N, C-alpha and C positions, 0 to 999 in steps of 0.2 A: 639745742633746746627743743623740747616738745611744747605744745600749747600750754599745758598746765604750768610748767616751769617758767615759760615766758610771761604769763600773767602774774604769777606769784612774784617774780622778780620786779615787774613793773609796779605792783602794789607796794613793794618794799622800798621803792625808790632807787632800784638798780637798773641800769640800762641792759635790756635783754639783747638777743641776737637781732631781733627785728621788732618793730612796733606791733603789738598784738592788734587783732581785728575782732570785733564782735558786734552783735546786735541785740537790743532789747527783745525784738521779735522779728520774724519774717512771716508776713501775712500770706494767706492761702493762694492768691493769684500768682505771686512769685514762686511759691512752693510748687504749684502745678506746672509752671513753665520748666522748672528745674527737674521735676520728677517725671514729667510727661504723662500725668494722669490727674484725675480729680482727687481731692483730698478734703477731709474735715479739719485738718490741722490749721489752726488760726482762721478757720471759716466759722466765725462766731454765730451768724444768723443761721447758717445751714446746720450747725451743730445743735443750736437751740431747738429748731423745728424737729430735728431727728429725736431729741430727747422727749419733746412733747408727744411725739408719735411712738415712743417706746423702743426706738432703735438704738439702744445704748451699746449693745455689743458691736454693732457696725461702726459706731464712732470710736469706741475703744480700740478696735483693731487698727483703724486708720491712724489714731494718735500714736500708737506704739510703733507701727511699721514705718510711717512716714516721718516721724520725728528722728528716728535713727537714720533713715536713708538721706534725709535732708542734710544732716551733719556729716554724713559720709561723702556727700557730693560737694559741700561747701567747705572751704578751708578756713572756717571760723575757729578762733581759739577758745570761745566761751559757749557753753551750752546753757540755755535758760529755760524756765518753765512758766511762761506767762499764761494768761487765760487761753482756753481752747487748745491746750497741748497735752494735758494729762488728767485733769480732774473730771471724773464721771459722776454725775449726781445719782443718788439712790433711786431705784425704780419704786414708784408708789402706785397706789390705786386711785389717787386723786384725779379728778377730771381735768384734762389739760385746758388751757385757754381756748375759747372758741374764736374762730376767725370771723371778724365783723366786716372786713373789706379786704382788698388785695394786699394791703400792707399794715393792717391793724388787727389786734387780738384783745379779748377781754376775759379775765378770769372770774371765778365765782365770787371774789371779794370786790369786784368792780375795778380792779387795776387794769389800765389800758397800756398795751405795748405796741410800739410802732417800729417798722423796718425802715432803715435808712440806706438808700442806695449808695450814698457817698462813703459811708463807713462800713457798709455790708454787715451791719449789726442790728440787733433788736433791743430796744431799751424801753423801760417803763416811763411813760410820759404823764401818767396820772395815777396817783396812789391814794385813794380816800382813806385807807387804813392809816398810813403814815401821817396824812394831813390832819387826822382827828386825834392823833396821839399827843398826850401831854407828858411832861417829864418832871420827876421829883427825885430827891436823893434816895428815897426808899426803893426806887426802881433798880438801884445798883448796889443795894446793901447786902444781899445774900451772896455767899461764896459761889463761884462758878463750878460747874461740874466738868470733870475731865471729858474731852471729846472722844468719840470712837473713830478709829481710822477706817476709811473706806478702802477695802482691800483691792477692789478692781482698779481704783486710781493708783494705789500704791504699787501694784504690779507693773503698770505702765511706767511710773517714775523709776522704779527699781531696774527695769529692763534697759531704759535709756542710760541710767547712771552706770550700770555694770558694763555697758558697751564702751563708754568713753572715759571712765574714771581714771584710767592710767595715763591718758593722753591729753585730755582737755580739762579746762577749768570749769567746774560744775557749779552753777548758781541754782541751787535747789530751793524748794519751798521751806517755809518756817511757819510759826504761829502768826506772823505778820508784824507790821509796825504800828506803833501808836499814832504817829503822824499828828495831825490836827483833828481833834475830836469835835465834829460839828453835828450835833444831834438834829436830825430831821433834814439834813442837806445843807448846802452852803449858805443860802440866804437866811433860812430859819436858824441854822446852827450858829451863825454870827449873832443873831438876836438873843438866843439862849445864853451864849457866852457873855454877853453884856448884861443881861437881866438876871440870870440865874448862875452865877459863877460857881457856887457851891455844888450845883448839880453837875456841871462840867467836870469839876474836880473828882466827884464820886464816879462819874462815868469813865474818866481816864484811869482811875485806880482799878476799877473793875476790868476794863479792857486789858490793862497790863497783866492782871492775874490770869485772865482767859488766854492771852497769848503765850504766857509762860507755860501754862498747862499744855497748850496745843503744840508747842515745840517738841514735846516728848514723843508725839506720835507722827509729826510731820517732817522733822529734820532727818534727812538721810545721812547715815554715818559716813558715807563715802563722798558726800558733796564737799565742796571747798568753801562755799559762801552762799549768801542769799542776795537777791536783788529786789529791794522794796520799791513800790511804784506809785505811792500816793502823791498826787500833785499838791504843791503848796502855794502856787502863784498863778496869776493871770499873765498876759503879755506885758501889762504895765507895772506889775509888782506883786508882792505877796498878798494872800487872802487876808492875813492879819498882820499887825505890826510886829517887828522883832521884839519889842518890849512885852507884848501880850504873849507871843510864842514862848519867850523865856520864862515868863511868870507861870504859864499853865502847862507847857508841854516839853520843855527842854529836858528836865530831869527824867521824865518817863521814857522819852526816846533814848536818852543816854543810858538808862538802865537796861533797855532792851539790847543795845549794841554791846555793852559790857558783858551781859549775860551770854549772848551768842558767842562772844570771843572766849570768855573764860570757861563756860560750862560745856560748849560744844566745839570750840576751836574753829569757828567760822569767820570769814571776812564778811563785811556788810557793805554792799554797793547800793547806791541810791539813784533811782531814776526820778527826775522831776522836770516837768515842762514849765514854761513861763520864765519870767524874769525874777530870779532869786538873789540878785545882787545884795539886797538888804539882809538876806539870811545867810550869806555864804560863810561868815565867821561862825555862825551858830552850827552850820554843817560840820565845821572842824571841831567844835566843842562836843557835838553829839558823837563824833568819832567815825563817821563814814570813811571807808577806805577809798571810795571812788564816787564821782558824781557823773551820771550819765544823762545825756540829752543835749544840753548846751545849745539852746534854741536861739540862733542868731537873729531870727525874725522878731524875737521878743527882747532884743537888746543885749543878749548874752554874747559878748565878744570873746572868742577863744584866746586871742593873743593877750588881752587884758587879764583873763582868768589865769593864764599860764604864768604871767608875771606875779599875780597876787597869791595864787594858791598852788602853783605847780610844784613847789618844793615840799608841800605839806599834804597834798591830796592828789590822787590820780584823776585825770580828766578823760572823759570817754565821749567822743562825738566827732564833730568836724565837718560832716557832709549834710547840707541843708535838705531836709525832707521835701521842701518846696521845689528844689531843683530835681530831686529824684522823680517827683510826680509830674511837674510841669515844665522842667527845664530841658536842656539838651545834654548829650554826653560831654560836650565841651564844658558846660557849666559845672557838671559833676567832677570832671577831671580838675578843673580850676579849684574847686573846694578841697579836693584831696591834696593838691599841691600847697595850697595856703595852710591847711591844717598841719601838714608835715613840716612846713617851714617855721611855723610859729610855736608848735607844741611838741614836736618830736625831740628837740635837743634836751638832753638831761634826763630823758625817760619820763616816767609817770604819765604816759599818754597811751590811750587805746583808740584806734580809729573806728568810727561807726557813724550811723545816721544821727541826725539831731533828734530823732524820736525812735523810729523803727523803719524797717523796709515795709512800709504800710500799704494798705489797699490802694491801688492806683499807680504804684511805682512802675515806671516804664522799664521793661526788662533790659533794653539796650543801655539805659542809664545805669542800672545796677551793675551790669557787666563792665561798663566803663569805669565805674568806681573800683571794682575789684582789680581790674587791669592796671589802673593808675596806682593803686595801693601797692601791688607787687613790684612795680617799677621803683618805688621810693621807700619801701618799708625797712630795708636793712640799715643797721647802725654801722 
């Protein structure tokens, strides 16, 4: 079997020749060790600064070249397109944010951005525009306009897909997932959901229409599936109760999955951190083909999930991110052995990290993970 056949068999509930292996993402520090050079691939802060400085072509060249070389070097069965791997924002004449300190920037609207050394990312920490925004049903009443495809981003996507489409399982982009519609962010969005449910219903319907339109210009015909990545939970449990999720968001998410399957012939794989035990039956109702992450530190026990879901949904994970970053090679090898022992039998299992090969992963730990995987992967 090649990688594509291996993953398709696993998603269909058939034991392949070996357990597939894949990652939601491989961040830049590991990519640089593998390629032996600097990269913009999954270097989110570095890419953002380059875009602010107008160096779009430089980033685009790195995304295309390094994405292909990474998958040529790694024996991963799945190719993914998370943030900072393919999308290039349009070049504009807008003044970029001005640097106000070594790790902060402010734009002309008063938004403040801060660099995090831990995540190597730049995030907005203060947004007066969003804070001042109010919501009503009228905000979501007009029909959405079809989006315009950004051709430079599409060229990167297409080049990577064309290189691997015959051999690997391709999780390409789509119009996105409905997920949980929280207007104004998590805390404020939960208040809006409680106080203005009719507005949330209108926003969810509008988002569904927008995503259906966006599918037409974002889904690559040679991709095999999509990998959605909105989180639904904290470590202690879901953001909202299963009852509220069912009432407001189950049908819209189910419609998206059915449409991608029937209209485009794509599989839908779901990344979700945190403890989703209370939502796991809803994941089955939505129709996800696989659940990726399985965060043991949030109480997500792989052995229990295999017993409860393993015959109905593919599980993807098994190696604790905490061990990859702060553990030893022995810790990582033990995770691989445990995952293979409890989740490999009967198929429907893909080995990977509990989130991603994230910033700070120790290279020797990742190499130990790959080595132990190859010792135990065959059926």
